[in-house]
N, C-alpha and C positions, 0 to 999 in steps of 0.2 A: 246210319251205319254205313261208312264209305269203302268196307273192306269188298273187295271182290277175288272172285276165283281166278284162276290160269286159262280156264277155259273162258272167259266173260272177257279178260283182257285180251287176249288172242280174237277174238272177235271185235273188240273195239279198236284192235291195231289192222283187221282186215278192212275194216270200214274207212279207216284212216286211208288205208293205200289206195280203197278205190276212188277217193276223193284226189286225192294227189294225180292218180291216174288222169281224171276228168280234166283237173287243171292243164296237167302236160295238152293235153290233146285239146284243150281249147286255145292255150299259146302259139302252139306249135302245127295245130290241123293234121292233116293226113301225113304230113312228115316225121309224126311224133314218133314211129314205130321205128322208121328207118334212121331216124339219128341216134336213138336211145336203146340199141337192142343190145340185150345182154352180152353177146360176144365183145361187141365195140365197146361196152363200160368196162369189162376186164381188161381191156390191153390200155384203158385208158389210168385206171386204178390198179397197180401193181402191188401185190404182197403177198407175203408167204403165209405157208399154213399156219406156223406159227404168230404172226403177227396178225392175223385174221382171227386164230381163237382167242388172243390176248385182247383184239378190241371186242370181240361177243363177249366174253368174260366180264369186261369192265361195264358194261351195256346189261347184262344180266345180272351183276352185284348190283346195279342201281336198281332193279328192278325188284328183286329180291328184298332189298333195303325197305323200297316203299311199300309192300306186302305186309313185314314184318310191323311197321311202324306206319299205318295209314296216315296220320295226320300229320306227319314230317314233310318239310320241305326238301326234295331231293331233285338235283340238279346236276345236268351235262355240262361241262363249260369246255367249250372251243373257242383258242384264241389265235386270231392270224397276226402274225407277225410280219413286215413286207414292205416294200420300196412303195414310191406313188402309184402303180398299177392297182397293187394289192388294198391301199386306200381306197382306190373308186374315183381318185381324182378326174375331176372334169364333171361327173355325175352326182345324184344327190346322194347324200348317205344310205337311203334305202336302196338304191340300187345297185351299190355295192355287191359283189358277189357273197362275202360273208354275210351280210345282211339276207343276202336271196337265199344263201342255204339255209340262217335261222327258219323263214319265213317257209320253207320250203320242207323241212322234216319237224319241225315244233309240233305239227298235230299228231305226228304218228310216236311221239315223246310223251306228249299229252295224254293220250290212249293208255297209256302202262302207269299215268301219273307223277311223270319227271318232266320239270321243266327243261327245256333245250336253251342255251345262252350263249350267244357267240360275242366277241369282243375282239373288234377292229384296231389292231394299232400299227396299220400298214402308217407308214411316214416318209416323206419325200426326200430324197438324197441322205439317206441313212442306211449304212449297211447292217448285215447282221451280228457283227463283232467287232471289237472285242466288248463293248460296252453292254448292247443288248444279250449276248450270251453269257454274259459274267452276271449279270444283274436281272436276270429270268426271272425270277420269283418276286423280285420287286415291281418289275414293268408289267409281268404278264398277270400275277398272281400266285398264289400257293395253292389253289383250290383246282388247277385244271386238269381235265381229262382229255385233252388234244389241244396241242401245239404246232401250229402250222408255219412251215418257211415259204416264203415267196417272196426272194432276196434275189433272184438270177440276173434279171439287169443291171444293179449296181454291185454286188458282188463279183461278178466277170468270171476271171482268172483265179481269183484267189479264195481257192479250194480249202484252204486250213481253217476258213470261217466255219463252213459247213461241219467240220471235223469239231470244232471247238463247241459248236452248238449241240450237236449230238450228245457231246460228253456231258455237257451240262443240263442239257435235257434229262440224261441217265441218274443225274445226283439230285434233280428236283424232286421235294418231298412229294408230289403225288406221282410221281411216275408217269408222265402223261403220255400217251401216244403221239408218236411223232409221223404228222402229216409233211409232204415237200413236193412242191410242184417247180419240174425243170422237165429238162429234155434229156433223155437215156443217153445222148450222145455227148452230154457233159460229161466230164473225169470226175465231178460232185455224185455222180449216181453209184460208182464203185464204193466212194467213202459212204456213202448213205446205206448201203447194201450191206455194209457190216454191223449196221447198228443192231439187225435184228439178232445175230449171233451172241451180240453183246448181252440180250436178255430184254430188249425194248419191241415194243409195237409199232412196226413201221407202215406205210403206206406211203407208194410214189404216185404222185399224179401226173403222168407223162404226158408232156407237151406234143411232143412226135405223134401220138395218137389221136391229140386233139386236131390236131390238124388234119388227120385221115377223116376225124369225125364230121369236120367243116365240108371236107367234100360232098358228104351226101346232102348238104344243105343247096337248093337251088337259087340259082343266081336273079340277076334283076332283071332277066329276059323274059321272067316268068309273071303272067298279071295276078293281082289279089290273093299275095301270099301272105298268111297269118302274121300277124305284129311283130312277132317274135322274131320273124326271118326276113320280112319286108326290106328288101335292098340292104340285107346283112352281106351279103354277097355282092357288091356293087362296083361296078367296071370290071367285074372278075377278078376280084378281090378281097379277101374280108374286111370289110368296113369302109371297102376304097383306098386303102392304106396298100402299099407295096414296100419291099425292102430295098436299101438305098447304102449309098456310102455316106454316111454322115451319123457319126458319133452322138453330135449335138441331139438329133434327134432319135437316139436310140436305134440308129439303122432301120427306122420305121417314116417314111415320106407320104407325103399327099401327090396323086396322078394329076397329071393336066386333066383341067377340066372336072375336077372334085367337088365341086361345088354341091350337088345333088347327095351325095356320098357323106358329107360333111353335114346336111340339113338331116341325114337318118339316125346319124351316128350316135349323137346325144338327144336327151328329153329330157330337160331340166325346166321348162315351163320361162315364159318372161319376163317372171320376177327374181329368178335367182339367174345373177350373173357370174356363170363359172367361166365364161369367154376364154380367161387367162390360163386355165388348167383344161380346156379342151385341147388336148394334144395330140399330133398323129401317133405318138407310141403309147397314149390313154386308151385302153379298153372302153368303148361304150358299152352303154346299156344292154344293149343283145350280147354282147361277149359275158357281159357280168352275169346276164341272165343264164346264159349257157352253162357258165362254170359253177354257178350255184347249184 
């Protein structure tokens, strides 16, 4: 008998949460609470009450579906569309933040009988429109629960692309929740904010708040840091890279004498030659871990 009561499911979910917290403490050590406090997380993930309710209802509907039909396979599908940074270039596929996201939350979803599945469609030198937006169903699938936009570097000032993306997501057969990773300073934020009033569930992942979150991570002057943050702040900068006036490098350059930082940024093993993709503008495995 595979049927479980609501109380049993809540118990399993609670156990999953404890396991996740233990994992985070292992990765971030004593700095876990300082980095991931709830107030900071609320600033990173910006969503109105209507959008929060739409996301909650979507998850609850999956749980109810599983309770009604215990033998049915029920899945929650997240698809990431984005540029080479979203794809995780320079890292192992399992190190990209979309894969980290799946690995982080799948246990909680499995506790209530749901398969959490991610699809990473990040691609180098390909913007969000018009092709990807107009062909959203064909590219990302017709069964989406979340579609995530991460094209900020390539879309640049082409704000019409996020407008098109949102309109196409609104008429997608599954009416997915729309996530977007960008800065609140971008003019795209105002366009994205309108989608909630048009009936969509929207969650904005604010890069500015992520910058503040990173200031809580100790620098390389501290000895014996946990692996996830060891030399993450290197030579006073995230992964040792600093802003510069070089559009070819997407305005992110190495500092002088940054060899130590470069060695700690990527971890693909000796057998994987990803050197051609390990660029200053691509996030390393620790930044991907933080995002996921």
